C-alpha positions as CSV (number, residue, x, y, z in Angstrom):
1,M,0.2,0.1,0.5
2,L,1.4,3.9,-1.0
3,K,1.6,6.4,1.7
4,P,-0.4,8.5,1.0
5,M,1.7,11.6,0.1
6,R,5.3,12.2,0.1
7,E,6.7,15.3,0.2
8,F,10.2,17.1,-0.8
9,N,9.9,21.6,-0.3
10,D,6.8,22.5,-1.7
11,H,6.8,19.7,-4.4
12,K,3.9,16.5,-3.6
13,I,3.1,13.9,-5.1
14,W,1.3,10.6,-4.4
15,W,-1.5,8.5,-5.2
16,D,-5.0,8.5,-5.7
17,E,-6.5,5.2,-5.0
18,A,-10.4,6.8,-5.5
19,L,-9.4,7.1,-8.7
20,G,-6.2,5.3,-9.6
21,I,-4.1,7.7,-10.3
22,A,-0.8,9.1,-9.5
23,R,-0.9,12.8,-8.5
24,A,2.3,16.0,-8.5
25,S,2.4,19.5,-7.8
26,A,5.0,21.4,-8.0
27,I,5.9,25.0,-6.3
28,G,8.5,27.3,-7.9
29,T,11.4,26.1,-9.1
30,I,12.8,22.1,-9.8
31,D,16.2,21.7,-8.9
32,E,18.5,19.3,-8.7
33,P,17.2,17.7,-5.9
34,A,13.7,17.6,-6.4
35,A,14.1,16.8,-9.5
36,R,15.8,13.3,-7.6
37,F,13.5,13.2,-4.5
38,I,10.9,13.3,-8.2
39,L,12.8,10.4,-9.8
40,L,12.7,7.7,-6.7
41,E,9.0,8.5,-6.5
42,T,7.6,7.7,-10.0
43,A,10.6,4.8,-9.3
44,R,8.9,3.3,-6.1
45,I,4.7,4.4,-7.5
46,A,5.5,2.4,-11.3
47,Q,7.1,-0.2,-9.1
48,Q,4.0,-1.0,-6.6
49,N,2.0,0.1,-9.8
50,S,3.2,-2.1,-12.7
51,E,1.2,-0.8,-15.1
52,N,-0.9,1.3,-17.2
53,V,-0.5,4.2,-14.6
54,D,-1.9,7.2,-15.2
55,W,-0.6,11.0,-14.1
56,I,-2.2,14.2,-13.5
57,I,0.8,17.0,-12.7
58,D,-0.6,20.4,-11.0
59,L,2.4,23.3,-12.6
60,H,-0.4,26.1,-11.8
61,L,2.6,27.2,-9.5
62,M,6.0,26.3,-11.5
63,T,8.1,28.8,-12.4
64,K,11.4,27.4,-13.5
65,V,13.5,23.7,-14.2
66,T,17.1,23.6,-14.3
67,P,18.8,21.9,-17.0
68,K,20.4,19.7,-15.0
69,A,17.5,19.2,-13.3
70,R,15.3,18.4,-16.7
71,K,18.1,15.8,-17.3
72,I,17.0,13.8,-14.9
73,L,13.2,14.5,-14.7
74,A,13.4,13.4,-17.9
75,E,14.8,9.7,-17.0
76,A,11.2,9.4,-14.3
77,S,9.3,10.1,-17.7
78,G,10.0,7.1,-19.3
79,Y,9.3,4.7,-17.0
80,P,6.6,1.7,-19.5
81,S,4.8,1.6,-17.2
82,I,3.3,4.9,-17.1
83,R,0.4,5.3,-19.5
84,K,-0.5,9.4,-20.5
85,Y,0.7,12.5,-18.3
86,A,-1.7,15.2,-18.4
87,F,-0.2,18.0,-16.8
88,V,-2.6,21.1,-16.2
89,G,-2.7,24.3,-15.6
90,A,1.2,25.7,-17.2
91,S,2.2,28.3,-18.3
92,T,3.6,28.8,-22.3
93,F,6.9,28.0,-20.7
94,I,6.2,25.9,-18.1
95,R,4.4,23.9,-21.8
96,T,7.6,24.5,-23.2
97,I,9.5,22.3,-21.1
98,A,7.5,19.5,-19.7
99,N,7.0,18.9,-23.3
100,S,11.0,19.1,-23.8
101,I,10.8,16.7,-21.3
102,A,8.4,14.1,-22.3
103,A,9.8,14.2,-25.8
104,A,13.3,13.7,-23.7
105,A,12.4,10.1,-22.4
106,G,10.3,9.3,-25.7
107,Q,6.8,9.8,-23.7
108,K,3.9,10.3,-26.8
109,N,0.7,10.8,-24.2
110,A,1.5,14.1,-22.8
111,R,-1.2,16.8,-22.7
112,H,-1.8,20.0,-21.3
113,Y,-5.4,20.9,-19.3
114,A,-6.8,24.3,-18.5
115,T,-8.5,22.3,-15.9
116,E,-7.8,18.4,-13.9
117,Q,-12.1,17.8,-15.2
118,E,-10.4,18.1,-18.6
119,A,-8.1,15.9,-17.4
120,L,-9.7,13.4,-16.0
121,I,-11.4,12.9,-18.6
122,W,-8.7,12.3,-20.9
123,L,-7.2,9.7,-18.9
124,Q,-10.6,7.8,-18.8
125,E,-10.3,7.6,-21.9
126,E,-9.4,4.3,-23.4
């Protein structure tokens, strides 16, 4: 059983048991230590849910990702068990960064949404 939520500074990752999805939120800058936290937590969730893990990642308050952190996040995004990434609330700048990280990881099922409800609709599609 996964712990409900893990935090590092203002970054949070948790398993939403009710919806059967992984969730994350990022606030401010993702630097190298924060990216390593995200990598470890993504691995933990991927290992405990071996197939078709969907993610909602709230980026409303994210402002920056350092270059070293981008490389680490690309590694975290490449787990074969990850089915879809739904990014919510990202600015144009953060969307560009998220898209480049997903592309570096070979992740082709990543989309951006204005609201969580829109993201959930897409995640529930087959």
